[in-house]
N, C-alpha and C positions, 0 to 999 in steps of 0.2 A: 089579222088587222091590227088588234092591239099589240101583238107581238112585235110587228115591223115599226109601228110606232114607238115603241119601247127601244129597239134596237137602234132607231133613228135618233131618239133622245141620247142615249149613251155614246153614239158616235160624233154628235154635235156638242155634246158636255164638256165644259173647261175643265172638268176634274178626272183624274185617272180612274179608271174602272178595270176591275180584273175578276174572272171568276174562276176558281180551282177545285180540284179535287183531292181530298186527303189520301194517301197512301198509307197502310198500317202494315207492321212486320206481324210476326207469328206471334208475338206476345200481346197483339192488338194496339201496339203503342205507335203514334204517329213517327214515318220515317222518312216522309217525302211528301210532295204535293205535285200535282201537275196543271199546265196552264190550259184552260178549257176555253176562255173567251178574253179578250181585252179590246180597248177602244183607242182611238188615235190619241188622244191626252196621254194615255198610258206611255205609248210608243216614245212621246215627246219628253214626259217628265222622266222615263228610266233610261233613254237610248236604246230599249230593245224593240225589235221589230217583230211584228205578229206572227209573217211566216216562218221566221226562225225559232219561236218559242213554242207555238200552238202544240199542244198534244205532248209536250217534254217535261220531264221532271225539273224541277227548280234546282236541284243539284247538278244537273247536266247545264244549264243556262248560267249559273251563278254558282261556281265550281267551289268558292270558298264560304259560301253561307252560313255552312254547320260549324266551322271554324270561329265565326265571329264572334263577339262578346256577349250579342243576345242572339237565343235559339228560336229563329223565325218559325221553323218546323214545328217546334212542341207548342209554340205559342198560337200559331194557327191552328193547329191539330185540337187543341181544348176549344177553340171556339167553334170549329166543326163538329166536334163530337158532342158538347154540352149545350150548344145553341145560344151561349152567352154571348152578348154584343159587346166589342171591347173598342173605344176611342183613345187614341196615344199617339203622342209623338216620337219620333225615334230616329236614330242615325243610321242609314242602311251602309254599313261599310263597304260591301262588295259593290255598291254602285257610287260610292262617295257622296251622297246627298241625304239631305234630312226632309222627312216627309211626316205631314199630318194624317193619320190614318184612321179609318173606321171600318172594322171587319165585324161581319155577320154571317150566319148561317141560314140560307134559305132552306135548306133541308140538311139532315143528317149526313156527315161525312162530305158536305160541301162548304165552300165557304166564299163570301165576295169581299173585297176591298174596295173601297172608296177613298181616294186620297188627293193630297195635293202637297207639291214640291215646295218646301220652306228654307230651302238652303240660303237664299240671298237675305230674307228676313232674319235669320238665325244669326248669320256673319255681321249684318247691321247691327244687332242687339249687342252682340259681343264687342264691335268696335266701339258703340255708343258706350257700354259699360267701361271700357277700357279708359276712354277719352275721360268720361266724367269722374272717374277715379284719380287720372293724371291731374285735371283741373282741380278737383278739390285739394290734392296734396299741395298743389303749387300755390293756391288761395291761401292756404292755410300758412304756409311758409311766409308768403309778401305779407298777411296779415301781421304775423309775429315782427317781422323785420319793420314794417310799418309803423307799428305802435309801441313797439320797444325801444327804438332810437331816440337818443336825448336830442338830435335836432327837431325843429318845428317843421314838420313836412305837411305838404298840400297838393292837392290835385286839381286841375284846371280843364276845362273841357271847352274845346274851339268849335262854335258853330256859327258857318256863313260871317266869320271875322270876328263874332262877339264871344267874349271870354266869360265863363260863368264856372264859380268854384264848385267842385264835386263833395270833396270832405277834406278834413285836416285830422291830425292825429293827435293825441293826448297833449304833447309837447306843446304845441302850435294853440290849441285850446287854452292851456295854462299861460301862456307867455303873451299872447295876443288878447285874451279875454272874451274870443269869439268862440262860442260852441257849434257843435256840427249843425243844429238847427238854424243858427245865427247865418252861418257861412254858405248853407246849401242852395244851389242854383240861383245865387247873387252874383252880380257883376262886381268889379273892384270898387265902382262908385257908388252902387246900390249899398255896399256893404260899409264902405268907410267913408262916404261923404266925397264931394265932388273936388275939392283940393289933393286929397291923399289919394282917392281913388284913381284920379287921372295920372299921377306921378306913377303909381303903381303900376297903371295899365299901360304907360309909355313903354317901360322895361320888358313888358310882357310882349307888346307888338314888335318891340325889337328882335325878340327872340325868335317870334314867328316869322319875321324876314328873314334873318341869318339862317334859321333852321338849323341851328347848332348850340350846344349848351354853353351857358355864358354866366359869370360869377361877377357879383358886383354888390358895393355896400350902399344902405338906404337907411335913412334915419326917418322914424315915424312915431307920431303921436296917436296912439290908440286907448281904447278902453282900459288897459292893463298899464297905460304910462308912456312915456317916451323911450324909445329903445332904439338901439343901433344894430341892423342886421348883417351879418354876411349872407348873401343869398344865391343860390345856383339855381338856375331854370335848365330843365332838360327837355327838348322837345320829343313828342312820340309821334313818328310819321308813319303814314298808310298811304300807299301809292302816290308818294311824293308831297303829300300834304300834311300839315301838322294837326293830329286829331287832338293831342293832350299835351298839356305841361306839367311836368311833374316839378314840385319846389321844394327845396330844402333850404331853411334858413336857421342860421346859428347867431344865438344872441350874443354880441361883442360888445354890449354896452359898458360894461366895467373895462373891459380891454381898451376901448376906444377913450373911457373917461381917463385911464392910467396913462396911456399913451401920449394925450394931449398935456397932461400935468406933467409928464417926464421930460416932454420936448422943451416945454418951457424952463424946467427947473435943473434938469440932470443931462438931459441929451442921450436919455436911451432909447431912443427910436431905434436904432439899428439892432440893439439888443432884443427887444420886445418883437420887433420884424423876424428877426432870425429865428428865434424859439418858436414863435408862431409856424412860419414858414415850415421849420424842421417837423412840427405836430402834424401838418398838412401833407409832407411829403415822405417821411420816413417810417417804414412798414416794421421794421424791427424794433421792439420794446425796449432791449438792451442799449442799441446804438442810439435810438433818441435820448433815454437818459443819460447815458454817457456825455452824449452831445450837448444837452442842455446844461447840465452841472457844468460842463466846461465853459460854456458862453456866460452863465452866471458869474461863474468864480472870476473870470477875466473882466466881464462887463463892471462889477460893482467892486472888484479889487479886494476879496476877502482871502484869507488864508486856506479855508476848507469849506467846502459845499458837500452835504452828504443827505442821502435819502434814505430813510429806515421805513421798513414795513414792520407792523405789530399786529400779533396777534394776541389780543389782552384776554381772549379766553384760555388760550393754551398756554398763557404766560411766557410767550417767546418774544424776542426782538432781533431781529437780524440787520445787518448793515447791509443793504441792497448794492448802493451805489455810492461813490465817493469820488471827488475830484479836491487834488492837495495843489496848492502853489508851488511852484519850483523852491527847494530850500525847506519846505516843511515836511515833517516826518508824518507819514500817513498813520492814522488813529484806527483803521478797521479791526485788527487783531484784538487790540485792547477793548475797544468796546463792545466787542461779541462776547467776551468773557464776562462782562458786569451783569450780574443777575436781573431778572426783570424787576424784583421789588425795589432796586435802586431808583428805578424811573418813576414811583409813584407820583412824586411831586409834579413832575412833566405830565404826565397822564391826566392828573386832575384838572391841570390848568388847561390842556389841550382839549380835554373833552367838553368844557365848559367854552369852548371857541377862543379861547385868549390866546395872545401872542406873548411868547416869553420873549421879553426885550431888556437886555440889560447892557449898559454903557460898561460897567465894572462887575465881574461875576461875583466879588465881596460883598454886593448889596442883595444878592440871592438869599431867601430867607431859609433855605433849606440845606442843613449841613453836609448831607449825602450827596446832593448835586454840586456844591462848590468843591468837595473831596474829588470828584470824577474830574470836574473841569481843571481843578488845579493840576492834576496829573498829567494833562494833557497840555498844559501850560498857555490855557485859554486866558484871554484879558477880557474879551467881551462877546455876547451871544445874542443870536436871533434865532428863535424857532417858531414855526410856524405849522400848523395842523393840516393835515392832507385828509379830506374826506371824498367817501365814493357812496353815491346814493344816501347821503345823510348819516353814515356810518364813519367812525375815526379810521381810516386806513393806516395811517402812520403819520411820519412829520419829516419834515425839510429843515435842516439845520444850516446856520451861516454862522461861523466863529471866526476870531480873528486873535492870531497870537502876536501881532506886532505891536498893537496900540490898543487902547481903549475906545472903541469907536461907538459913537453915536449914530443910533440908526435913526435918520430922519422918516417923517410921515410919508415922502417920496418913496424912499428905500422900502416900506413897509408896503405900501399900495403896489410897486413893480414886483417884490417878492411875492406877494398874495395873487397877484394876477398870474405869475408864473406858475404858483404851486396850483392854481385853478387850470390852467392849460395842462400841467403834467398829469392832473387828477384825471382831467376830461380823456387824454390820450390813454391813460391806463384803462379807463373806463371803456373807452371805445373798444381797445383790443380786447379786453376780457369779453365784451359782448360779442365781438367778431367770433372770438373762440367757442362760446356758447352757442352761437348760431351754427357755426360748423359742425359742433359736437351734436346739436339736434337735428342738424340735416342728414346726419350718417348713423343715428342711434334711434333707438326705440325709447320712448319717453316714459314707457310703464316699468321695462325691465332693465334698462340701461344697457341691452345688448346690441349689437349691430343690428342695422335695418337691411331690408332687401337692396335699398339704393345703394349701400355701402358695398355690398357682396358683387352686385352688376358692375362696380368699378373695379373692385379689389381682385375679382376673379380672373381678369387679363393678367395680373402680374404673377398669379398662382397657376395658369395653364402653361408651364414650361417643363421640358423634360427633367429638370433637378428637382422638381417637386414631387416625382413619381415614385411609389405608387401614390396617387391622391385618392383618398377617401372621402366617402360623403355619407353622413347620416342624417335621415329624415325622421323628423318625430312629431307625432298630434296627439295632443292631449285628449285621453278619453273623456266623455262626458262634461266637457266645459259649457256647452250650451244648457245642457241639463243643471248644473249648478247655477249657472245665471239666471235660468228662469225659477229655479226654486229658492235659491238664497240671494238673489240679488247680483249685480254686476261687481260690487265690493267684494263679495266673497269670489266671484270668477277671476277679478284681477288678482288677488290675493294667491288663488291657485296658480295664475300664469308666473307671478314672482316666485314662487317656491319652485317651481318647473326651472325657471332660469337660473335659480341657486344651484339647484341639484345637478344641472347640467354643467354648470361653471366649476363646481367641486369635482365632477367626475371626468372633466378634459384637462388637458396640458396647457401649459401657457401659450405655446405656439399654436393651439388649435383656434380656429376662428368660429364664433357661435354667434347665430343669427335668428332672430325672431322673423320668419318667413312670411308669415300671414297671421289671420286672427289666433288660431290655436296650433300654428305650426313652426318648428325650429329646425333650422338647418345648421350642420355641424361641419366644417370644411377641416379635413384632417392631413395636412401635407406630410409626404414621406411616411404614409401609414398603411401599412398591410390589411387584409380582410380579417386576419386573426385578431389583430390589435383593436381594429374597428368593433368587433364583435366583444371584446374586453371591455371596451368604453361604454357599450350598449349594457352590458350586464352590470357595470357600476352603476350605471343611471337607474336600471330597474330595482335594485337593491336598495340604492337610496330613496327610492320614492316610497318603498314601503316602509321606511323609519321617518317619514314625513308627519308631524304633528300639528296640530294647531290650525287644520283647515276644515271646512265644512265636509268636504268628500274625500275620499282616500285619492290621492294623486297617483295617477296612471299615465302613462305614455306609450303610445303604440310607435314603434320605430323599424326602421328598414334601412338597409345600408347598400352601395355599391361602391366598386373600385374602378379608377382609371389606372391601367396597368401600361397601356401604350399610348405613345404621344399621338397616335394617328386616331384615338378613339375620341368622339365628340364629346365634349364636358357636358354639355348641357343635355345630352342623351343619358349620360351616367347620372345626373341629378335625377332624370324622370325615372330611371329604373329604380333608384332608392325610394323615390317617392311611390312609384307602383308597389314595391314590396311593403314600404309602410301601410298601403291603403289595405292589401291582403290581410296584414298583421291587425289591422284595425277592424277588418270584418270577423276575423277568427277571435279576436279577444273583446268584441263588442257586447256580445250577448251575456257572456258571464259576468264582465263588468256592470251591465245595466242591472241584471239580478242583484248584483253586490250591493249596488246604489238603492235598489227598492228595498232590499232587506234592510240596509243600514236607516233608509227614511222610516220604515216601520218602527225599527227599533226606537229611533229618535222620537217618533210620534207617541209610542207608548211611554217614553220616558220623561216627556215634556207635558202631558197632557193627561185628562182622565181617561182617554182611550186605553183599553185591554184586550189582549187576546180572545178571552172569554166572551167579552161583549160581540167581537169579530165573528166568533164561532156560532154564538147564539142567533145573531143577526143573518147568517149564512143559511142556518136551519130554517128560521122562520120565512126566509125569502124563497128557499127551495120548496117547501110546502106549499106555498100559496101558487109558485111558478108551476108546479107539477099539478095542482087542481086545476090551474089555467090552461093545461096541456101545452105548455110552451116547449118550442123544440131542444133537441140536445144542446145546440150551440147556445141558444138564448139561456138555457139553464147555468151552462160555464160560464156565461158572460154575468150573469147574476150573481153566481156564488163570487166571482172576482170581484164585482162591484160592492158586495156587500163588506168584503175584507178591505178594499182599497178606496172607499169612496171618500174618507176624510184624509187622505194621504196629503193634501195641500195644507193640512193644518201644520206641517214642519216648518212651514215659512210664516208662520204668525208668532209673535213674541210669547214666551213661556208665562210671563206676568199675566197676560190677556188670558191664555187657556186654563190656567189655574186659578184664575181670581174666583173667590168664594161667593162675592156679593154681585149685584147686577153690573153689569158692562155700562159704561159710559157711552155715550154717542161716537166719541171717536174710537172706543175700543170696539164697539160695534160694528163700526164701518170696517176697522180693521179685518175683523173675524168674517166678515162677508166676503172677503178676498179669497178664502181658501179653497172655493170651487174651481177658480180661474187658476190660482196655482196648481192645483190638480190636475186641472186640464193639461195644463202645458207639460207637466211631468208626464201624463200619460201619451201626450202627442210626441214626445222624444224619446220613447221607449216602444219599439214596434211590438213588443208582446202585450203591451196596454192599450195600443192605439184604437182597438175596437171598442174599449170602455171610456174612452176620453169624454164624448159628448155626454154619456151618462154620469160622470163625475161634475162634468159642468152644470149638469140640471137637476141635480139629486136634491137642491134645497127650493125648487120650484114647488107653488101651491096649486092645487085644483082651481081654486078662485080667481088666479092670477097676480097674487099679493106676494109671491115668492122673489127669490132672486137666484142668479143675476139678470135673468132676461125677462123676468115678469111674464113667463108662459103661462098659458090657462088651459085647463082641461086635456084634451087629446093632444094639444100642441107637445105636452110633456111626455117623453117616452114611457112607455110601459113599464120598463124596468126600473124607471126612478119612481113612479107611481107606487110599485110594489113596496120599494125600499123605504119611502116615506111613511107608509104605514108600520111596517115592521121595526124601524128605527125608532119611529115616536113609541111605539107599545115598550119596547126593551128600554129604553131611557125611562120612561115614567115607572117601569118596575124595578129599577135599579136605584141604589143608593147614589146620591151625589155631594160633593162636598158642601153644598149649600142646601139640601133638604133631604128628607128621608124619602124610600121608595114608596110608591102609591102600591095598594093592593091590586090584585089582578082584576076585581071589578071594578074598581075605580079607574083602572086604565082603559077597561073596553068602555065603560060609561064615557069617558074623554074622547076615545076614538069616534063612538056614535054621534056625539054631540058636533062634531069636526067633519063628518062625512058631507061631501058637497061644497066644504069650505077649504079645509087645508087638503083632505084626503078624496081620492077617487072614491065616490061612492060603491062602485061595483066591486074593486078590489078590496075596500075596507070592509064590504059585506062577506066576501069569500073569507078574508083574515078571521072575521069575528067567527064565523061559522068553525073556522078550524080549530081556533081556541076553545070554544066551547065542547065540540068533539073529543079534542085531548084532554081537557078537564073532566068529563063524563066517563073515558074510557077507563075500565078497571086496572089498578097497578099491577104490574107484573110481579112474579115472586123473584127475589133476588137470588143469585146463587152463581156457581160456577159453570162456565161453558161445556 
């Protein structure tokens, strides 16, 4: 009856069920298994029918199962033979599906699997992770652009016809006097008052109505003062309705003031408009500067207009652009030959934001400057500084060879405005170049990023680039370096890797930071042999790298696209797969080298010694054997005795070697070493079994230890054994701040702390061993 009930439960169960028998070969090794029973959910989740598989071997049902990356037969064979229960999530390649599986053996030689198909859940997780990454990258780029632009930017939310501010950038906050807290969730009227708010709101409503971007001028009196703005509103639509307004306002107060003055006195309206329009429309910096200087020269009727770039640190001055009136000899070649030292008087004046304005050059107080100008037959001079982000970029000069010209206040205002328009244009172009650079380069290493390659790869995927080779590299031990020495050390290792790769490659090769610790190298018109030579150069240069916390090591693999018909992304995947195989092969030896390096570092920078570790191991093993620990536990205890303080490599040397008492801050830093050691062990498969012990080796029996404050038998037994042995050896050894205790003093101290610092049972066993060792007669010395 019970059996029928159980069968009905399994038949109705929403999870897959299967019962199997393991088949062994002549060496008693699992070689196959037979389907004995399945339920309907199994059929639904696998696509396999009961009548087609019962009594059959799995290799008959799923012919490719032994050639997949996971050995199902061997895995289930161990479950059936050892009786060990296993829970795991695995992709079944022969079925093309993901499963969450529980496997157990109801009797030896047989096993049962209970599972759920989770393919759709896995795919959703992958999709969400990819979307999250893309959104994060886009948000970062937008944040950079939003806050780095010199224009005052703001965002407005539209809800039921009402407009409320969401945020503004640093430029807007500075120019309007409104902080982010002031502006957030306010309507224009709530923010600026009824009169100004309604005027602002009118333009916003107009943009809502036309559903197109619009540009207009407005003069507003705000807390930061009265300013004139050139504002552009861009609507963001969703399903035909405006959801947001993106606003950009340029402060044109000075421009408008100058325009008004020049309209009245000199009629320069056309000139200002032309230069301003040129700045808004022209995309080429060279064309803009050439046309601007031409407009200025003709508009104010001077002999020459020139713009100099100046690098005062490198002591170079170069004539960038010049406009010369008809009939006037250009001065470009002569000025380039003048040493920078000759411009000292100019620079001192310009750095103080002074205008150099002389109707007659003979009035200039500096003889060297006069000599330069006389050689050019210049009679009058006006020079204005050009600043970019507060630093002197260069200067713009206007001179007249025809007459002694008196530069009026209106002239100076006009030209200062022009200089500002030019400097803002230059700054904007430099910012655009920087944004483009950042969008296609990795900010840490300066190498190309994955986004660039995904675009560039279309250009390279042509027959004339064949053979096209790819090298994929992965830095060994980067996570371990980050965990032990901090991300600054990890970043330094990444930068060194980038330098090594760049030095090892050719100019035409494209080097990319592909992921966190991965690099991709694209090698156009490169054979497999040449790719191998480049990999050898990289390997050799890695060995020569100095000044990093851990030895630089890069696991690499390569693949070559030799035929146009080959899929390029498949070739990259082959390079990655080879790299992964190399990483598995090199990983263990590299990790062992890292651990040995860490131990050497520990012994060098602290008071720990190999002798202390050896004594501690012997003490621990004596107690462990007396407590009848298993061979496995004894091995782990020995390893723990040697490596329990490995985390101290991440503590400052000044703290480790301090002769006096530690300050509270130093003590807090010292208490971090169990967690650092835990991370080291977790990242080293050979040490993973003692990671938890390293974390807990400073816990106390009374619960006053660290880092978790565990108490009594919550503390792992191996840690309790180590605590007594370590304390005894520390007390009976000399330290920089005290002399060693006697054996009897150390034993008395351990007795006093039984039940407080130490497990009383472990401590009692240790003390008995120490007494027995002391009372044993000494053996005669001699040869073997």
